[in-house]
C-alpha positions in Angstrom: 65.2 4.3 -108.9 61.4 3.5 -108.6 60.2 0.0 -107.7 57.6 -1.2 -110.2 54.3 -1.3 -108.3 52.6 -4.7 -108.1 49.3 -3.0 -107.7 47.9 -0.9 -110.6 45.9 1.5 -108.5 48.7 2.5 -106.1 51.5 5.0 -106.6 55.0 3.6 -106.9 57.3 4.1 -103.9 61.0 5.1 -104.1 63.2 2.3 -102.8 65.1 4.7 -100.6 61.8 5.1 -98.5 61.7 1.4 -97.9 65.3 0.4 -96.9 64.4 -3.2 -95.9 65.1 -6.0 -98.3 65.1 -9.8 -98.2 68.6 -9.8 -96.7 67.3 -7.9 -93.7 64.5 -10.4 -93.1 67.0 -13.3 -93.5 69.3 -11.7 -91.0 66.5 -11.2 -88.5 65.6 -14.9 -89.0 69.2 -15.8 -88.2 69.2 -13.7 -85.1 65.9 -15.2 -83.8 67.2 -18.7 -84.5 70.1 -18.0 -82.1 72.7 -18.3 -84.9 74.3 -14.9 -84.1 76.4 -14.6 -80.9 74.6 -11.6 -79.3 74.3 -13.5 -76.1 77.6 -15.2 -75.1 77.2 -19.0 -74.8 73.6 -19.0 -76.0 72.7 -20.9 -79.2 69.1 -21.8 -78.6 66.3 -20.2 -80.7 64.8 -17.0 -79.4 61.6 -17.4 -81.4 60.3 -20.8 -82.6 59.1 -21.6 -86.1 55.5 -21.8 -85.3 53.2 -24.5 -86.9 51.3 -23.9 -90.1 48.2 -26.1 -89.6 45.5 -27.1 -92.1 41.9 -26.8 -90.9 39.4 -29.2 -92.3 36.4 -27.6 -90.6 37.3 -24.0 -91.7 38.1 -25.2 -95.2 34.6 -26.7 -95.5 33.0 -23.5 -94.1 35.0 -20.9 -96.0 35.2 -22.7 -99.4 38.9 -22.6 -99.8 42.0 -24.3 -98.3 42.4 -22.7 -94.9 45.7 -22.8 -93.0 46.4 -21.3 -89.6 49.8 -19.8 -88.7 49.8 -20.4 -85.0 51.8 -17.5 -83.4 49.7 -18.0 -80.3 52.1 -20.9 -79.7 55.1 -18.6 -79.9 57.2 -17.9 -76.8 55.3 -15.3 -74.7 52.2 -16.3 -76.5 52.4 -13.9 -79.5 54.5 -12.9 -82.6 55.7 -9.8 -80.9 58.8 -11.4 -79.5 60.2 -11.5 -83.1 60.3 -7.8 -83.6 61.1 -6.9 -80.0 64.2 -9.1 -79.9 65.4 -8.1 -83.3 65.0 -4.5 -82.4 67.0 -4.8 -79.2 69.6 -7.0 -80.8 70.3 -4.3 -83.4 71.0 -1.6 -80.8 74.6 -0.5 -80.2 75.8 -2.5 -77.1 76.4 0.7 -75.1 72.8 1.8 -75.8 71.4 -1.7 -75.0 73.3 -2.0 -71.7 71.5 1.1 -70.3 68.2 -0.8 -70.5 65.3 0.1 -72.7 61.8 1.7 -72.5 58.7 0.8 -74.4 54.9 1.0 -74.4 52.5 -1.7 -75.3 49.0 -3.0 -75.0 50.4 -6.2 -73.6 52.0 -8.5 -76.2 54.9 -6.3 -77.2 55.5 -5.8 -73.5 56.1 -9.5 -73.0 58.4 -9.7 -76.1 60.5 -6.8 -74.8 60.6 -8.2 -71.3 61.7 -11.6 -72.5 64.4 -10.0 -74.7 65.6 -7.8 -71.8 65.9 -10.9 -69.6 68.0 -12.7 -72.2 70.3 -9.6 -72.6 70.6 -9.2 -68.8 68.9 -5.8 -68.7 65.5 -6.7 -67.3 66.2 -4.7 -64.1 66.9 -1.6 -66.2 63.8 -2.0 -68.5 60.6 0.1 -68.1 57.4 -0.8 -69.8 54.3 1.4 -69.9 50.9 -0.2 -70.5 47.5 1.5 -70.6 45.1 1.2 -67.7 42.9 -1.8 -68.1 45.5 -4.0 -69.9 44.5 -7.6 -69.2 45.9 -9.0 -66.0 47.3 -12.0 -67.7 49.5 -9.8 -70.0 50.7 -7.6 -67.1 51.5 -10.6 -64.8 53.4 -12.4 -67.6 55.4 -9.3 -68.3 56.4 -8.6 -64.7 57.5 -12.3 -64.3 60.6 -11.4 -66.4 61.7 -8.8 -63.7 61.0 -5.6 -65.6 59.3 -2.5 -64.3 55.7 -2.4 -65.6 53.8 0.9 -65.2 50.1 0.8 -65.8 49.3 4.4 -66.8 47.4 6.2 -69.5 43.8 5.7 -70.6 44.9 4.5 -74.1 47.9 2.9 -75.7 48.7 6.2 -77.4 48.8 8.0 -74.0 51.0 5.3 -72.5 53.4 5.6 -75.5 53.7 9.4 -75.0 54.6 8.9 -71.4 57.1 6.2 -72.4 58.7 8.6 -74.9 59.1 11.1 -72.0 60.7 8.4 -69.8 63.1 7.5 -72.6 64.1 11.1 -73.1 64.7 11.7 -69.4 66.6 8.4 -68.7 68.6 8.2 -71.9 67.4 4.7 -72.5 66.5 3.6 -76.1 62.8 3.4 -76.9 61.9 0.0 -78.5 59.2 0.8 -81.0 56.3 -1.7 -81.1 55.7 -1.3 -84.8 57.2 1.9 -86.3 60.8 0.7 -86.7 62.6 -1.1 -89.5 64.2 -3.6 -87.1 60.8 -4.4 -85.6 59.3 -4.8 -89.0 62.1 -7.1 -90.1 61.5 -9.3 -87.1 57.8 -9.6 -87.8 58.6 -10.3 -91.5 60.2 -13.6 -90.5 56.6 -15.0 -90.2 56.1 -14.4 -93.9 59.3 -16.2 -94.7 58.1 -19.2 -92.7 54.7 -19.2 -94.3 56.1 -19.2 -97.8 58.7 -21.8 -97.0 56.0 -24.2 -95.6 53.4 -23.4 -98.2 55.0 -22.1 -101.4 51.7 -22.0 -103.3 49.9 -19.8 -100.8 47.6 -17.2 -102.6 46.4 -15.1 -99.7 47.7 -14.2 -96.3 45.3 -12.6 -93.8 47.0 -10.5 -91.1 45.8 -8.6 -88.0 46.6 -4.9 -88.2 47.2 -2.4 -85.4 50.1 -0.1 -86.0 51.1 -2.0 -89.0 54.4 -3.7 -88.1 53.2 -7.2 -88.7 51.4 -6.7 -92.0 54.2 -4.6 -93.4 56.8 -7.2 -92.5 54.8 -10.0 -94.0 54.0 -7.9 -97.1 57.7 -7.4 -97.7 58.4 -11.1 -97.3 55.6 -12.0 -99.7 56.7 -9.4 -102.3 60.3 -10.7 -102.1 59.0 -14.1 -103.2 56.1 -13.5 -105.5 54.0 -10.6 -106.7 51.0 -13.0 -106.9 50.6 -13.4 -103.1 47.8 -11.2 -101.8 48.3 -9.8 -98.2 45.0 -8.8 -96.6 44.8 -6.7 -93.4 42.2 -7.3 -90.7 41.4 -4.2 -88.5 38.9 -3.6 -85.8 36.2 -1.4 -87.3 36.5 1.1 -84.5 40.3 1.3 -84.8 41.0 1.1 -88.6 43.9 3.4 -88.5 45.8 1.8 -91.4 42.8 1.9 -93.7 42.3 5.5 -92.7 46.0 6.3 -93.5 45.9 4.6 -96.9 42.7 6.3 -97.9 44.1 9.7 -96.9 47.6 9.2 -98.3 49.4 9.6 -95.0 49.7 8.1 -91.5 47.6 10.4 -89.3 45.3 10.2 -86.3 41.9 8.7 -86.6 39.2 11.5 -86.3 37.8 9.7 -83.2 39.5 7.8 -80.4 39.9 4.1 -81.3 37.1 1.9 -80.2 37.3 -1.8 -79.7 36.6 -3.7 -76.5 37.6 -7.1 -77.8 40.8 -6.5 -79.8 42.8 -4.5 -77.3 46.1 -5.6 -78.9 45.3 -3.6 -82.1 43.6 -0.6 -80.5 45.8 2.1 -82.1 44.9 5.6 -83.1 47.6 6.1 -85.8 49.4 3.7 -88.0 53.2 3.8 -88.0 54.9 5.9 -90.6 57.2 3.2 -91.8 54.4 0.5 -91.9 52.3 3.0 -93.9 55.0 3.3 -96.5 55.2 -0.4 -97.0 51.4 -0.9 -97.0 50.9 2.0 -99.4 53.1 0.2 -101.9 52.3 -3.5 -101.3 48.8 -3.7 -99.7 46.5 -0.7 -100.4 43.3 0.5 -98.7 41.2 -1.9 -100.7 42.9 -4.9 -99.1 42.1 -3.8 -95.5 39.0 -5.4 -94.1 37.3 -3.7 -91.1 35.7 -6.1 -88.6 33.1 -5.5 -86.0 33.7 -6.6 -82.4 30.8 -9.0 -82.6 32.4 -10.8 -85.5 35.7 -11.0 -83.6 33.9 -12.5 -80.6 32.4 -15.1 -82.9 35.8 -15.8 -84.4 37.3 -16.5 -80.9 34.6 -19.0 -80.2 34.9 -20.6 -83.7 38.6 -21.1 -83.3 38.0 -22.9 -80.0 35.1 -25.0 -81.2 36.4 -26.0 -84.7 40.2 -25.9 -84.4 40.8 -26.2 -80.6 42.9 -23.0 -80.8 42.8 -20.3 -78.1 43.2 -16.8 -79.5 42.8 -13.3 -78.1 40.7 -10.8 -79.9 43.6 -9.3 -82.0 44.7 -12.9 -82.7 41.3 -14.1 -84.0 40.3 -11.1 -86.0 41.9 -12.6 -89.1 39.4 -15.4 -89.2 36.6 -12.8 -88.9 38.0 -10.9 -91.9 38.4 -14.1 -93.8 34.7 -14.9 -93.2 33.7 -11.5 -94.6 36.0 -12.0 -97.6 34.6 -15.4 -98.5 31.0 -14.3 -98.0 31.6 -11.8 -100.8 30.8 -8.7 -98.8 34.2 -7.1 -99.3 33.6 -5.3 -102.6 37.2 -4.5 -103.3 38.6 -8.1 -102.9 37.5 -11.2 -104.7 37.0 -14.3 -102.5 39.7 -17.0 -102.6 38.8 -19.8 -105.0 38.2 -23.4 -103.8 41.4 -24.7 -105.1 43.5 -21.9 -103.6 45.2 -21.6 -100.2 44.6 -19.0 -97.6 46.8 -18.5 -94.5 45.3 -16.8 -91.5 47.8 -15.5 -89.0 46.6 -16.2 -85.4 48.9 -13.5 -83.9 48.4 -14.1 -80.2 46.7 -16.2 -77.5 47.1 -14.1 -74.4 43.4 -14.0 -73.4 42.0 -14.1 -69.9 40.7 -17.6 -69.3 37.5 -16.4 -67.7 36.9 -14.2 -70.7 37.5 -17.0 -73.2 35.2 -19.3 -71.3 32.4 -16.6 -71.3 32.7 -16.1 -75.0 32.5 -19.8 -75.7 29.6 -20.2 -73.4 27.6 -17.3 -74.9 28.4 -18.0 -78.5 27.6 -21.7 -78.5 24.3 -21.8 -76.6 21.6 -21.5 -79.3 18.9 -19.6 -77.4 18.7 -18.2 -73.9 15.4 -17.5 -72.0 15.6 -15.3 -68.9 12.6 -15.5 -66.6 11.7 -13.6 -63.4 8.8 -15.1 -61.5 7.2 -15.0 -58.1 6.6 -18.2 -56.1 5.3 -19.0 -52.6 7.9 -18.9 -49.9 7.5 -22.4 -48.4 9.7 -25.5 -48.1 10.0 -27.5 -51.3 8.4 -24.9 -53.6 11.6 -24.3 -55.6 11.8 -28.0 -56.4 8.1 -28.0 -57.4 8.7 -25.0 -59.6 11.7 -26.6 -61.4 9.9 -29.9 -62.2 7.9 -28.6 -65.2 11.2 -27.2 -66.6 12.9 -30.6 -66.2 9.9 -32.4 -67.8 10.1 -30.1 -70.8 13.7 -31.3 -71.3 15.0 -27.7 -70.9 18.6 -27.2 -69.7 18.8 -24.8 -66.7 21.8 -22.5 -66.9 21.3 -20.5 -63.7 18.9 -20.2 -60.8 18.9 -17.3 -58.3 16.4 -17.0 -55.4 16.2 -13.5 -54.2 15.0 -13.1 -50.6 15.8 -9.4 -50.3 13.8 -8.1 -53.3 11.1 -5.7 -52.0 8.7 -6.2 -54.9 7.0 -9.6 -54.2 3.8 -9.9 -52.2 3.8 -11.0 -48.6 4.7 -14.7 -48.5 6.3 -14.8 -52.0 9.9 -14.9 -53.2 11.4 -13.8 -56.5 13.2 -16.4 -58.6 15.4 -15.6 -61.6 16.0 -18.3 -64.1 18.2 -18.6 -67.2 17.5 -21.6 -69.4 18.6 -22.8 -72.9 15.7 -23.4 -75.3 15.2 -24.4 -78.9 13.1 -21.5 -80.0 10.0 -19.4 -79.5 7.6 -22.4 -79.5 9.4 -24.0 -76.6 9.6 -20.7 -74.7 5.8 -20.2 -75.1 5.1 -23.8 -73.9 7.4 -23.4 -70.9 5.9 -20.0 -69.8 2.4 -21.4 -70.2 3.2 -24.5 -68.1 4.6 -22.3 -65.3 1.6 -20.0 -65.4 -0.9 -22.9 -65.3 0.8 -24.1 -62.1 0.1 -20.7 -60.4 3.5 -19.0 -60.8 3.4 -15.3 -61.6 5.8 -14.7 -64.5 6.9 -11.1 -64.0 9.4 -10.8 -66.9 10.5 -13.1 -69.7 13.0 -12.4 -72.4 14.7 -14.7 -74.9 17.7 -13.9 -77.0 19.4 -15.6 -79.9 23.2 -15.1 -79.7 23.4 -15.4 -83.5 21.3 -12.3 -83.8 23.4 -10.6 -81.2 26.5 -11.6 -83.1 25.2 -9.5 -86.1 24.3 -6.6 -83.9 25.8 -5.6 -80.6 28.2 -7.8 -78.6 26.6 -8.9 -75.3 27.1 -6.7 -72.3 28.6 -9.5 -70.3 31.3 -10.2 -72.9 32.2 -6.5 -73.0 32.3 -6.1 -69.2 34.4 -9.1 -68.6 37.2 -7.5 -70.6 37.3 -4.2 -68.8 
């Protein structure tokens, strides 16, 4: 039998190729709610039903009703616990008791580690993460007592090594996205969204390997053919869009590139998610987002909604902005009277990185100045006075006494100040020069321009 396709420009998919139905998602929900006795004596929920929160500021900005599904508030800080636990729960007990192996960019690792601790197999669980995985994710994973191995330059390399470990040890491999049990667990998010907001018209979902979007797409299709599911991928790692355009899940032609959304930095979409997305989503409903837009979305969530999200968690907002701006030619913007849900998939971001993003994205203009001043007591104070009189906020001051470039009796000072624009910059530089200070270099930068071009070097370096 062929399932009638809800999308006119996509080929129909045989039902035998997509074995998941609403009953599988409902069972996963029952498991995650602690209603099935997998763990003797435990009846507490494994995964919480996360809030669906209406945002007034984002609604005004985007021109439709915006709701945020806050999976960053989930246990372990991301949605991944849903699929990981459901996957392990569906293993045969003899398999599960051997321990498990997996690979992850960080969030799936924490979900597997938490599940392993609940089943009492943490000491027999091995998790591979790529080199450079954020410390906060590694430390939170190790806290559950599992063996975390940081190896491989990319997620894909780590996964290959994890496959080898599973084959050698005989332990089951817990797929992060390419498994029906994992997909069913992630699909419980879709059930919750529709339960809380039955008239939702569009759900925007971050996409890496595709487990999350395929689960939500199945949940949406089981309730209504009118709900649009939109995928948000990093432009440098758009493996699902690539797969849908080429008719099969295959490697991207180039290594995946994104320095902000490490959680979705995947070279090839999963085979099973591809089948679902090919039927229920389609390439025209995948939005590719630049790193600069994701950085801005992280800051916007903090400023306007007080929500902390990692890059992969915030990318949905960046995609929604593109959609509502009318720059996605294949998808119409959501109307003012309609409801859009943006899935904030995770919040495991390094605090110093989130602070730096907020700092850089919210300061309107930055002026960097290097100047020479006399090396005498009180000169630094005299030099700073005209800056204070101009009502300019000083961000940073550095007096360099080791620089070999100044003349005898001079010192180099480097300043970073916040300014309102070019006119104020010119007035400040003129004031300094009139007081006898030699301005060696001056450069001012508007982060809003940077946002549309290349992400700042400091933001990139802080995430490596």
